[in-house]
Residue frames relative to the residue before (quaternion, step in Angstrom):
aa qw qx qy qz dx dy dz
X 1.0000 0.0000 0.0000 0.0000 0.00 0.00 0.00
X 0.2723 -0.7772 0.5456 0.1554 3.59 -0.70 1.05
X 0.3573 -0.7301 0.5463 0.2020 3.50 -1.15 0.72
X 0.5112 -0.6159 0.5115 0.3126 3.47 -1.22 0.60
X 0.5988 -0.5909 0.3952 0.3688 3.61 -1.07 0.61
X 0.6063 0.5514 -0.3562 0.4488 3.59 1.13 -0.59
X 0.6445 0.5156 -0.3173 0.4671 3.56 1.03 -0.82
X 0.6404 0.5253 -0.3217 0.4588 3.58 0.99 -0.84
X 0.6849 0.4762 -0.2886 0.4700 3.58 0.85 -0.94
X 0.6488 0.5161 -0.3261 0.4543 3.57 0.95 -0.80
X 0.6399 0.5204 -0.3226 0.4643 3.58 1.05 -0.71
X 0.7013 0.4707 -0.2694 0.4625 3.58 0.96 -0.84
X 0.7966 0.2755 -0.1248 0.5235 3.55 1.01 -0.75
X 0.2095 0.8238 -0.5051 0.1496 3.59 1.14 0.56
X 0.6687 0.5000 -0.3154 0.4510 3.60 0.90 -0.87
X 0.6671 0.4983 -0.3067 0.4612 3.58 0.93 -0.87
X 0.6494 0.5170 -0.3146 0.4604 3.57 1.02 -0.79
X 0.6501 0.5274 -0.3173 0.4456 3.57 1.03 -0.73
X 0.7206 0.4469 -0.2588 0.4626 3.60 1.07 -0.65
X 0.5290 0.6274 -0.4170 0.3906 3.61 1.23 -0.20
X 0.4165 -0.6882 0.5190 0.2890 3.59 -0.91 0.81
X 0.5037 -0.6377 0.4866 0.3208 3.54 -1.12 0.65
X 0.4737 -0.6550 0.5036 0.3050 3.54 -1.06 0.75
X 0.4485 -0.6848 0.4900 0.2996 3.60 -0.86 0.86
X 0.3763 -0.7081 0.5544 0.2229 3.53 -1.01 0.86
X 0.3346 -0.7545 0.5323 0.1885 3.53 -0.72 1.08
X 0.2449 -0.7728 0.5741 0.1148 3.53 -0.68 1.15
X 0.1207 -0.8233 0.5533 0.0382 3.57 -0.41 1.23
X 0.5324 0.6361 -0.4147 0.3741 3.57 1.20 0.13
X 0.9130 0.1283 -0.1120 0.3707 3.46 -1.36 -0.55
X 0.8223 0.3202 -0.2547 0.3955 3.66 -0.16 -1.14
X 0.6751 0.5128 -0.3126 0.4284 3.59 0.84 -0.91
X 0.7613 0.3878 -0.2020 0.4788 3.57 0.93 -0.84
X 0.5044 0.6487 -0.4389 0.3635 3.59 1.18 -0.07
X 0.6206 0.5555 -0.3462 0.4318 3.58 1.17 -0.42
X 0.5386 0.6173 -0.4050 0.4060 3.57 1.23 -0.13
X 0.3264 -0.7101 0.5824 0.2237 3.52 -1.18 0.54
X 0.1561 -0.7860 0.5955 0.0569 3.54 -0.56 1.20
X 0.2068 -0.7803 0.5822 0.0968 3.55 -0.93 0.93
X 0.1651 -0.7887 0.5897 0.0537 3.55 -0.77 1.09
X 0.0660 0.8080 -0.5761 0.1045 3.57 -0.49 1.22
X 0.3866 -0.6795 0.5628 0.2685 3.54 -1.36 0.11
X 0.1030 -0.7916 0.6015 0.0313 3.56 -1.07 0.76
X 0.1037 -0.8015 0.5879 0.0342 3.56 -0.96 0.91
X 0.5416 0.6537 -0.3874 0.3596 3.58 1.25 -0.22
X 0.8585 0.1245 -0.1169 0.4836 3.53 -1.19 0.71
X 0.6310 0.5342 -0.3336 0.4530 3.58 1.11 0.56
X 0.5301 -0.6694 0.3807 0.3549 3.58 1.16 0.64
X 0.7314 -0.4499 0.2335 0.4562 3.58 0.97 0.88
X 0.5400 0.6156 -0.4073 0.4044 3.61 1.25 -0.06
X 0.3727 -0.7183 0.5433 0.2236 3.56 -1.09 0.71
X 0.0189 -0.7703 0.6371 0.0186 3.54 -1.10 0.76
X 0.3511 -0.7032 0.5782 0.2188 3.54 -1.19 0.61
X 0.1472 -0.7923 0.5897 0.0530 3.56 -0.82 1.05
X 0.1290 -0.7503 0.6443 0.0723 3.55 -0.99 0.91
X 0.0056 -0.8197 0.5694 -0.0614 3.56 -0.46 1.23
X 0.6538 0.5412 -0.3832 0.3645 3.53 -1.32 0.29
X 0.4811 0.6577 -0.4525 0.3623 3.61 1.21 0.11
X 0.0364 -0.7906 0.6110 -0.0183 3.56 -0.77 1.06
X 0.4910 0.6345 -0.4628 0.3770 3.55 -0.14 1.26
X 0.7529 -0.3627 0.2866 0.4686 3.52 -1.30 -0.29
X 0.5847 -0.5906 0.4331 0.3489 3.56 -1.12 0.71
X 0.6121 0.5550 -0.3532 0.4387 3.60 1.08 -0.67
X 0.6606 0.4977 -0.3038 0.4729 3.58 1.02 -0.82
X 0.6271 0.5290 -0.3233 0.4715 3.55 1.06 -0.77
X 0.6635 0.4975 -0.2986 0.4724 3.57 0.94 -0.91
X 0.6496 0.5147 -0.3207 0.4585 3.60 0.99 -0.79
X 0.6492 0.5009 -0.3162 0.4772 3.59 0.99 -0.81
X 0.6500 0.5162 -0.3116 0.4625 3.58 0.97 -0.84
X 0.6482 0.5179 -0.3093 0.4647 3.56 0.98 -0.88
X 0.6562 0.5120 -0.3071 0.4614 3.57 0.97 -0.87
X 0.6614 0.4983 -0.3085 0.4680 3.60 0.94 -0.85
X 0.6535 0.5119 -0.3215 0.4554 3.60 0.91 -0.86
X 0.6548 0.5086 -0.3113 0.4644 3.59 0.99 -0.82
X 0.6889 0.4916 -0.2869 0.4488 3.58 0.85 -0.94
X 0.7451 0.4045 -0.2157 0.4844 3.57 1.01 -0.80
X 0.3593 -0.7532 0.4807 0.2692 3.58 1.20 -0.40
X 0.5470 0.5850 -0.4073 0.4389 3.56 1.05 0.78
X 0.4952 -0.6227 0.5068 0.3319 3.54 -1.32 0.20
X 0.1855 0.7886 -0.5771 0.1032 3.53 -1.28 0.13
X 0.2737 -0.7376 0.5873 0.1899 3.53 -1.31 -0.26
X 0.1939 -0.7585 0.6106 0.1193 3.53 -1.33 0.31
X 0.3784 0.7098 -0.5376 0.2528 3.54 -0.95 0.88
X 0.8330 0.2053 -0.1735 0.4836 3.53 -1.29 0.49
X 0.7217 -0.4704 0.2472 0.4435 3.57 0.96 0.86
X 0.7119 0.3923 -0.2564 0.5231 3.60 1.24 0.14
X 0.2122 -0.7170 0.6454 0.1562 3.50 -1.29 0.52
X 0.1463 -0.7813 0.6049 0.0472 3.56 -0.87 1.00
X 0.0419 -0.7909 0.6104 -0.0123 3.58 -0.80 1.06
X 0.4749 -0.6813 0.4780 0.2859 3.57 -0.96 0.84
X 0.7919 0.2986 -0.2422 0.4744 3.55 -1.01 0.89
X 0.5247 -0.6040 0.4983 0.3341 3.53 -1.36 0.14
X 0.1777 0.7870 -0.5600 0.1885 3.56 -0.06 1.34
X 0.1575 0.8482 -0.4934 0.1108 3.58 1.16 0.64
X 0.6950 0.4853 -0.2936 0.4419 3.58 0.76 -1.02
X 0.6594 0.5042 -0.3049 0.4670 3.57 0.96 -0.84
X 0.6476 0.5227 -0.3170 0.4548 3.58 0.99 -0.85
X 0.6467 0.5106 -0.3232 0.4654 3.59 0.92 -0.89
X 0.6560 0.5103 -0.3136 0.4592 3.59 0.93 -0.86
X 0.6706 0.4925 -0.2999 0.4667 3.60 0.92 -0.87
X 0.6580 0.5102 -0.3135 0.4565 3.59 0.93 -0.88
X 0.6555 0.4934 -0.3134 0.4781 3.60 0.99 -0.80
X 0.6172 0.5408 -0.3305 0.4662 3.58 1.08 -0.74
X 0.6851 0.4721 -0.2661 0.4867 3.57 1.10 -0.76
X 0.5926 -0.6092 0.3501 0.3938 3.60 1.26 -0.12
X 0.5158 0.6254 -0.4303 0.3971 3.59 1.24 0.12
X 0.4126 -0.6368 0.5720 0.3114 3.55 -1.29 0.33
X 0.0423 0.8138 -0.5746 0.0763 3.56 -0.55 1.12
X 0.0990 -0.7804 0.6170 0.0208 3.53 -1.07 0.84
X 0.3560 -0.7267 0.5501 0.2065 3.54 -0.94 0.93
X 0.1858 -0.7817 0.5890 0.0873 3.52 -0.82 1.05
X 0.8680 -0.0677 0.0128 0.4918 3.54 -1.40 0.20
């Protein structure tokens, strides 16, 4: 039975691996990003007359932005997308979005 190279290295360096401190996992969610000011606005341009709600001002990892967008879409029951520092939600749901973001601990401000 042949061993994988990882198994061989782990066997040879087991003591050294046991004494290495674990790297701290950087938490990019809640507390660090709650200090940001998110602006919730409505946009009608270049959308064939349809209204969309834009959430701008998010400064963090794309994964966190996508997770926040997914959570908002699920809670509101609307479609949308997240990317390039913005979350786009279908329809005029500004008041609901501001309430949800504040409930989640974010600083949110309703624009125009």
